[in-house]
C-alpha positions as CSV (number, residue, x, y, z in Angstrom):
1,X,116.9,11.6,-24.9
2,X,114.3,9.4,-23.1
3,X,111.1,8.3,-24.8
4,X,108.0,10.4,-24.3
5,X,104.8,8.5,-23.5
6,X,101.1,8.7,-22.5
7,X,98.5,6.2,-21.4
8,X,95.2,5.6,-23.1
9,X,92.5,4.7,-20.5
10,X,88.8,4.4,-20.2
11,X,87.7,5.6,-16.8
12,X,84.6,7.2,-15.3
13,X,84.5,10.0,-12.8
14,X,82.1,8.4,-10.3
15,X,81.2,11.7,-8.7
16,X,80.1,13.2,-12.0
17,X,78.0,10.1,-12.7
18,X,76.4,10.3,-9.3
19,X,75.7,14.1,-9.8
20,X,74.2,13.4,-13.3
21,X,71.9,10.7,-11.9
22,X,70.9,13.0,-9.0
23,X,70.1,15.8,-11.4
24,X,68.0,13.4,-13.6
25,X,66.1,12.1,-10.5
26,X,65.3,15.7,-9.6
27,X,64.1,16.6,-13.1
28,X,62.0,13.4,-13.4
29,X,60.4,14.2,-10.1
30,X,59.6,17.8,-11.1
31,X,58.4,17.4,-14.7
32,X,54.7,17.4,-15.4
33,X,54.8,14.7,-18.1
34,X,56.3,12.2,-15.6
35,X,53.6,12.7,-12.9
36,X,51.7,9.6,-12.0
37,X,53.9,7.4,-14.2
38,X,56.0,5.8,-11.5
39,X,59.1,7.1,-13.2
40,X,62.3,6.7,-11.2
41,X,66.1,6.3,-11.6
42,X,68.4,4.4,-9.2
43,X,72.1,4.0,-9.2
44,X,73.6,0.9,-7.7
45,X,77.2,0.1,-8.2
46,X,77.9,-0.2,-11.9
47,X,74.2,-0.2,-12.9
48,X,71.6,2.4,-13.4
49,X,68.0,1.2,-13.3
50,X,65.1,3.2,-14.7
51,X,61.5,2.4,-14.2
52,X,58.1,3.8,-15.5
53,X,54.6,2.5,-16.3
54,X,55.1,2.5,-20.1
55,X,58.0,1.8,-22.5
56,X,57.8,5.3,-24.0
57,X,58.1,6.8,-20.5
58,X,61.1,4.7,-19.5
59,X,62.8,5.7,-22.8
60,X,62.0,9.4,-22.0
61,X,63.7,8.9,-18.6
62,X,66.7,7.5,-20.4
63,X,66.8,10.6,-22.6
64,X,66.8,12.8,-19.5
65,X,69.6,10.7,-18.0
66,X,71.7,10.9,-21.3
67,X,71.3,14.7,-21.4
68,X,72.5,15.0,-17.8
69,X,75.5,12.7,-18.5
70,X,76.5,14.8,-21.6
71,X,76.2,18.0,-19.7
72,X,78.5,16.6,-17.0
73,X,81.1,15.6,-19.6
74,X,80.6,11.9,-19.5
75,X,80.7,10.0,-22.8
76,X,77.6,8.0,-23.7
77,X,80.0,5.2,-24.9
78,X,80.5,4.4,-21.2
79,X,76.8,3.6,-20.9
80,X,75.7,0.1,-22.1
81,X,71.9,0.2,-22.3
82,X,69.8,-3.0,-22.3
83,X,66.3,-3.6,-23.6
84,X,63.2,-2.4,-21.8
85,X,61.6,-5.3,-19.9
86,X,58.0,-5.5,-18.6
87,X,58.0,-6.4,-14.9
88,X,54.4,-6.6,-13.6
89,X,52.8,-3.2,-14.1
90,X,56.1,-1.4,-14.7
91,X,58.7,-1.3,-17.4
92,X,62.4,-1.6,-16.3
93,X,65.4,-0.5,-18.2
94,X,68.9,-1.3,-17.0
95,X,72.1,0.5,-18.1
96,X,75.5,-0.7,-17.0
97,X,78.6,1.6,-16.8
98,X,81.6,0.4,-18.7
99,X,85.1,1.2,-17.5
100,X,88.5,0.0,-18.7
101,X,89.6,-1.1,-22.1
102,X,88.9,-4.8,-22.9
103,X,91.7,-6.8,-24.5
104,X,90.1,-7.0,-27.9
105,X,89.5,-3.2,-27.9
106,X,93.1,-2.6,-26.9
107,X,94.3,-4.8,-29.8
108,X,92.1,-2.9,-32.2
109,X,93.5,0.4,-31.0
110,X,97.1,-0.8,-31.2
111,X,96.5,-2.1,-34.7
112,X,95.1,1.3,-35.7
113,X,98.2,3.0,-34.2
114,X,100.5,0.5,-36.0
115,X,98.7,0.8,-39.4
116,X,97.9,4.5,-39.6
117,X,100.2,6.2,-37.1
118,X,103.8,7.2,-37.4
119,X,106.4,4.4,-37.6
120,X,108.3,5.4,-34.5
121,X,105.3,4.8,-32.2
122,X,105.3,1.8,-29.9
123,X,102.1,0.8,-28.2
124,X,101.8,-2.0,-25.6
125,X,98.9,-3.3,-23.6
126,X,99.2,-3.0,-19.8
127,X,96.1,-4.5,-18.1
128,X,93.1,-2.4,-19.0
129,X,95.1,0.5,-20.4
130,X,97.5,1.1,-23.3
131,X,100.9,2.8,-23.0
132,X,102.0,4.6,-26.2
133,X,105.7,5.8,-26.4
134,X,107.9,7.5,-28.9
135,X,111.0,9.7,-29.1
136,X,109.0,12.5,-30.8
137,X,106.3,14.3,-28.9
138,X,104.8,15.4,-32.3
139,X,104.3,11.8,-33.2
140,X,102.4,11.3,-29.9
141,X,100.2,14.3,-30.6
142,X,99.4,12.9,-34.1
143,X,98.4,9.5,-32.5
144,X,96.1,11.4,-30.1
145,X,94.4,13.3,-32.9
146,X,94.2,10.1,-35.0
147,X,92.4,8.2,-32.2
148,X,90.1,11.2,-31.5
149,X,89.1,11.1,-35.2
150,X,88.2,7.3,-35.1
151,X,84.7,6.2,-34.1
152,X,85.6,3.5,-31.4
153,X,83.0,1.9,-29.2
154,X,85.1,2.9,-26.1
155,X,85.3,6.3,-24.4
156,X,89.0,7.1,-24.4
157,X,91.0,9.5,-22.2
158,X,94.7,10.3,-22.7
159,X,96.6,10.7,-19.4
160,X,100.2,10.7,-18.0
161,X,101.5,12.7,-21.0
162,X,105.3,13.1,-20.4
């Protein structure tokens, strides 16, 4: 019998991110507490920039964006938020979108699988993803539940389960 396998990846659905940002822009434009504060959100490539006239306002805009991302099913671990910076009369906050599993994160994940997972599991790093294989599908299921229980700083998805 051939080995069963699945891939561990960290990908973003760009359309859902775009929809969440558009919803947040709409809410910021309509809410009374954001009137005359210069609050705005822009999405450009892998970066979301939020601006307002005070640090509290820009953090409130960030909360609106986070709620929209969660509602759209996007993990907040994929959002790398910087520090608010004063820029003239406005405060800017940049948040970058993280995609892919870095080499050191992949090594951490494979070490967790080796140490705490079943012994028949083999994990290997392939670029920015991890391929996990075993003869037993039950072992693969236990690895998925093991990784879902861990608090990693990367948003993980499990794809190509065969």
